[in-house]
C-alpha positions in Angstrom: 78.8 -10.0 97.5 75.7 -9.2 99.4 73.4 -6.6 97.9 72.8 -3.3 99.7 69.3 -2.9 101.1 68.0 0.6 101.2 68.0 2.0 104.7 65.6 4.1 106.5 66.1 4.7 110.1 65.3 7.2 112.9 67.8 9.1 115.0 66.8 7.3 118.4 70.1 6.5 119.7 72.6 8.6 121.7 75.1 8.6 118.7 72.4 10.0 116.6 72.1 13.2 118.9 75.8 13.4 119.2 76.1 13.3 115.3 73.8 16.5 115.0 75.5 18.2 118.0 72.2 17.8 119.9 71.4 16.9 123.4 68.4 15.0 124.4 66.8 18.2 126.2 65.8 20.7 123.4 68.0 23.9 123.1 67.2 27.3 121.6 69.6 27.1 118.7 67.6 24.0 117.3 64.9 26.3 116.2 67.4 28.6 114.3 68.7 28.2 110.7 70.0 24.5 110.5 71.1 24.2 106.9 73.0 26.4 104.2 70.8 28.3 101.7 72.0 26.4 98.6 70.8 24.0 96.0 71.1 21.0 98.3 68.9 21.8 101.2 65.4 23.2 102.1 64.0 24.7 105.3 60.9 26.2 106.7 59.2 27.3 109.8 55.4 26.6 110.4 52.7 27.8 112.6 49.0 27.1 112.9 46.1 28.3 115.2 42.7 27.2 115.9 41.0 30.5 117.0 38.1 30.8 119.4 35.8 32.2 116.7 36.2 28.8 114.9 38.5 30.0 112.2 41.9 28.5 111.4 45.2 30.3 110.6 48.3 28.9 109.0 51.6 30.8 108.5 54.8 29.4 106.9 58.1 31.2 106.5 61.0 29.9 104.3 64.1 30.8 102.3 62.6 29.2 99.1 59.3 27.9 97.8 58.2 24.6 98.9 60.3 21.7 99.2 62.5 22.0 96.0 66.0 22.0 96.9 67.1 23.4 93.4 64.6 26.2 93.5 66.3 29.7 93.4 66.4 31.5 96.7 63.1 33.3 96.9 62.0 33.9 100.5 58.3 33.0 100.9 55.4 33.7 103.3 52.3 31.8 103.1 49.1 32.5 104.8 46.0 30.1 104.9 43.0 31.5 106.5 39.9 29.5 106.9 36.8 31.4 108.3 34.2 29.9 110.6 32.1 29.1 107.6 34.8 26.9 106.0 35.9 29.3 103.4 39.8 29.3 102.9 41.9 32.2 101.5 45.6 31.3 100.5 48.0 34.0 99.8 51.8 34.1 99.1 54.3 36.8 99.3 57.7 36.3 97.5 60.7 38.5 98.2 63.0 38.3 95.1 65.7 40.5 96.7 66.7 38.1 99.1 70.1 39.1 99.8 68.9 42.6 100.9 65.8 41.5 102.6 66.1 38.0 104.1 67.8 36.8 107.1 67.9 33.9 109.6 69.7 33.5 112.9 71.6 30.2 113.7 71.2 30.9 117.4 67.4 30.9 117.7 64.4 31.2 115.7 64.7 34.7 114.1 63.5 34.8 110.4 63.0 38.2 108.6 61.6 38.7 105.2 61.6 42.5 104.6 59.2 43.8 107.4 58.0 40.3 108.2 59.4 38.2 111.0 59.0 34.9 112.9 61.1 35.1 116.2 61.1 33.2 119.3 62.9 31.4 122.1 61.0 28.1 122.5 58.9 29.9 125.3 57.6 32.9 123.4 57.1 33.7 119.7 56.2 36.9 117.9 55.1 36.6 114.2 54.3 39.4 111.8 53.2 38.2 108.4 51.5 40.4 105.8 50.3 39.2 102.2 48.1 41.0 99.7 44.9 41.2 101.8 45.9 39.6 105.1 48.1 40.8 108.1 48.7 38.7 110.9 50.4 39.9 114.3 50.7 36.9 116.5 52.0 36.2 120.1 52.4 32.4 120.7 53.2 31.4 124.4 54.3 27.8 124.7 52.3 25.9 127.4 54.3 22.7 127.1 57.7 21.5 128.0 59.4 19.0 125.8 61.7 17.4 128.3 64.0 14.4 127.5 63.6 12.9 124.0 64.1 9.6 122.7 64.5 10.7 119.1 66.5 13.5 117.6 63.9 14.2 115.0 65.8 13.1 111.9 64.8 10.4 109.5 67.8 9.1 107.6 67.9 7.5 104.0 70.5 5.6 102.0 69.6 3.9 98.8 72.9 2.3 98.0 76.4 1.9 99.5 77.8 4.8 97.4 74.9 7.3 97.9 75.5 10.2 100.3 73.1 9.8 103.2 69.9 12.0 102.9 67.7 13.1 105.8 64.5 14.8 106.7 64.3 16.6 110.0 61.5 17.8 112.3 61.5 19.8 115.5 58.4 20.5 117.3 59.2 23.7 118.9 55.9 24.5 120.4 53.4 21.5 120.6 50.7 23.5 122.2 50.6 27.2 123.0 48.3 30.1 123.7 47.6 32.5 120.7 46.7 36.2 121.0 47.2 39.2 118.6 45.5 40.8 115.7 44.2 39.7 112.2 43.6 42.2 109.5 41.7 41.0 106.4 40.8 43.5 103.6 41.5 46.3 105.9 39.4 45.2 108.7 41.3 44.5 111.9 40.2 42.4 114.8 41.8 40.9 117.9 41.9 37.2 118.0 42.8 34.5 120.7 43.1 30.8 120.5 45.6 28.0 120.7 48.5 27.1 118.4 51.4 25.0 117.3 54.8 25.6 115.8 57.2 23.3 114.2 60.4 23.5 112.0 61.3 21.3 109.1 64.7 21.0 107.2 66.7 18.5 105.0 69.3 17.9 102.4 66.9 16.4 99.8 63.6 17.3 98.3 61.0 15.2 100.3 59.3 14.0 97.1 62.4 12.1 96.4 62.0 10.3 99.7 58.4 9.9 100.4 55.3 8.3 98.8 53.1 10.2 101.1 52.5 11.2 104.9 49.7 11.9 107.3 50.5 14.5 110.0 48.2 15.2 112.9 48.2 17.3 116.2 45.5 17.9 118.6 44.5 18.7 122.2 42.6 15.9 123.6 41.4 15.9 127.2 44.4 16.9 129.4 46.9 15.8 126.6 48.8 17.1 123.6 49.2 14.7 120.7 51.4 14.8 117.7 51.4 11.8 115.5 51.3 10.7 111.9 52.7 8.2 109.4 55.3 8.9 106.7 55.5 6.2 103.9 58.6 6.2 101.9 59.0 5.8 98.1 59.2 2.5 96.2 62.9 2.9 96.2 63.1 2.7 100.0 60.7 -0.3 99.9 57.4 1.8 101.0 58.5 1.6 104.6 56.1 3.1 107.0 57.9 5.3 109.6 55.1 6.5 112.0 56.0 9.1 114.9 54.2 10.1 118.0 54.8 12.7 120.9 52.1 12.4 123.6 52.4 15.1 126.3 50.7 16.5 129.5 51.8 20.0 130.5 55.0 18.8 132.2 56.0 15.5 130.7 56.5 13.4 127.5 54.3 10.2 128.1 54.9 8.6 124.8 57.6 9.1 122.0 59.2 5.8 120.8 58.0 5.3 117.1 58.9 1.6 117.4 56.0 1.1 119.7 53.5 2.6 117.3 51.5 1.0 114.4 49.2 2.6 112.0 46.3 1.1 110.1 44.5 2.8 107.1 40.7 2.2 107.1 37.8 3.2 105.0 40.0 4.0 102.1 38.6 5.6 99.0 39.9 7.5 95.8 39.4 11.4 96.6 36.8 12.8 94.0 39.1 15.7 93.1 42.7 14.8 94.0 42.2 11.2 92.8 44.5 10.1 95.7 43.8 7.2 98.0 42.4 8.7 101.3 41.8 6.8 104.4 38.7 8.2 106.1 39.8 6.4 109.3 43.5 6.3 110.6 43.9 3.8 113.6 47.1 4.2 115.8 48.1 1.8 118.5 51.0 2.3 121.0 52.2 0.1 123.7 55.6 0.6 125.5 54.7 -1.5 128.6 54.4 1.8 130.6 51.6 3.3 128.7 49.2 2.1 126.1 46.7 3.9 123.8 44.6 3.6 120.7 43.7 6.7 118.8 41.3 7.0 115.8 41.2 9.9 113.4 37.9 10.1 111.6 37.8 12.4 108.6 34.8 14.7 108.3 35.5 17.1 105.5 38.1 18.9 103.7 39.6 22.2 104.6 42.4 22.7 101.9 42.9 20.9 98.6 45.8 22.1 96.6 47.6 20.6 93.6 51.4 20.9 94.0 52.2 20.4 90.5 51.3 23.9 89.1 53.0 25.8 91.9 56.2 23.9 91.6 59.6 25.2 90.1 60.4 23.9 86.6 62.8 21.4 88.2 60.3 19.9 90.5 57.5 20.0 87.7 59.4 17.7 85.5 60.1 15.2 88.3 56.5 15.2 89.3 54.9 14.7 85.9 52.7 11.5 86.1 52.7 11.6 89.9 50.2 14.3 90.4 51.2 15.5 93.8 48.5 17.0 96.1 48.2 18.6 99.5 45.0 17.8 101.7 44.1 19.3 105.0 41.1 17.7 106.7 39.0 18.4 109.8 37.7 15.5 111.8 37.1 13.8 115.1 39.9 12.3 117.3 39.1 9.7 119.9 41.8 8.5 122.4 41.6 5.4 124.9 44.5 5.7 127.0 45.8 3.2 129.8 48.3 4.3 132.3 49.0 3.8 136.0 46.3 1.1 136.1 43.7 3.5 134.8 41.7 3.9 131.7 40.9 7.2 130.1 38.6 8.0 127.1 38.6 11.4 125.5 37.7 12.9 122.1 38.2 16.2 120.4 38.1 17.8 116.9 41.3 17.5 115.0 42.9 19.2 111.9 45.3 17.0 110.0 47.1 16.8 106.7 47.7 14.2 104.0 50.7 15.2 101.7 50.8 13.0 98.7 54.0 13.1 96.6 53.7 9.9 94.6 51.4 7.7 92.8 48.7 5.9 94.5 49.6 3.3 96.9 47.2 0.9 98.7 48.4 0.0 102.1 
C-alpha cells in the first residue's frame, strides 16, 4: 500500500470556494464570525496603522488569547503603540464575563467586548478599544477594492489518511485605508490621521501545530498596495513553503497567484535576543506571464520583540517547551521592480512586517 504523503494546499480552485460557501467576489459576511467559540477553533480581527506623526498603532480583538484553541474563552483586546521615537507600549484587556460582555455577528464584522467594538462592512470600520492607559477611537475607510480572487484564503492541512483536515484562513478585509480618529494616552487626547490595514484570521487548529514560522508584510509602494509573505510548515508537513501575494492598484488585483511566487532568505543571522534565525533580506520573485516583479524587503530595526512562551495558556506552554516561540515586528525598506504592459517601474518605501516563529530554528 502506498504511504500517505502529508498534504498542504491552497484553496485556489472553484470547488474550494464552493466548499466554504464563498464566491470569488468578497462579501460582507466573510468578515463576520466564521467559527464556533469552542476548544477546536480560534479567531481574531486585526488592525494596524502608520500615523502621519510617524507612530504605529496595532489593535487586535478576539474571543480568546492568542492562537490556543484549548484556551478558555476570555475575550481579549491588545493595543500596541509605538511612538515616533520607537518606544513601544503593549497593553492587554481581558474580559472574563464573556457570556455577558462578548458578542460577534455572523453577518458582518461586529465584535463587541463590553464597551469596546470593532464594526465594519468592508467599506468603513469603526473601532473603539480601551486598555489601562490607552484609548483609541478609530475610523478606517477602505481605499481599495478586492475584486475577483483566485484564492479563497484557506490553507488546508492533512497529516495522514485518517486525520481530520485542518485549516488556517485569512481574509484581507481592508488592504489599504484612510485612518482618522483620536488616541488618548495617559489621559492626554489628540486627533490622529494616517493610513491603515485590517484583516481577519481563523482556523480549526492552533497555528503552532501547523507552522514552523512565517513572514508577513504589507506596504504601500508607489501607486500600489502589496501584501505578501511566506508561511513555512512544521517538519510533520515537510517544511513546505507556502508564499502568498496580493498586489493591487486602487481598482484591480494585479497579482494574486501564490504558485507564481518564490521567496529567498538572504543575509540570515541568529537574532541576539530571540535566538531565532532572522533574514535581514527577503527576496520575492513573481511571474505569471501577464505581470512580473521582484521585491526586496531589507530589515533595518526591530519594533516589537516578544516571547510567546510566558504569555501562553498552560496547554500551549507545555506544547511549546523547548521551541522558544517568539514574535518579531520589524521596520525596513521595500524595493519593487515591476514589469507590466511593456513598461518597467521602480518604487521604494518603508515597510513594517512580522516574523512569527513558533518552532525550532530552521535554515532555509
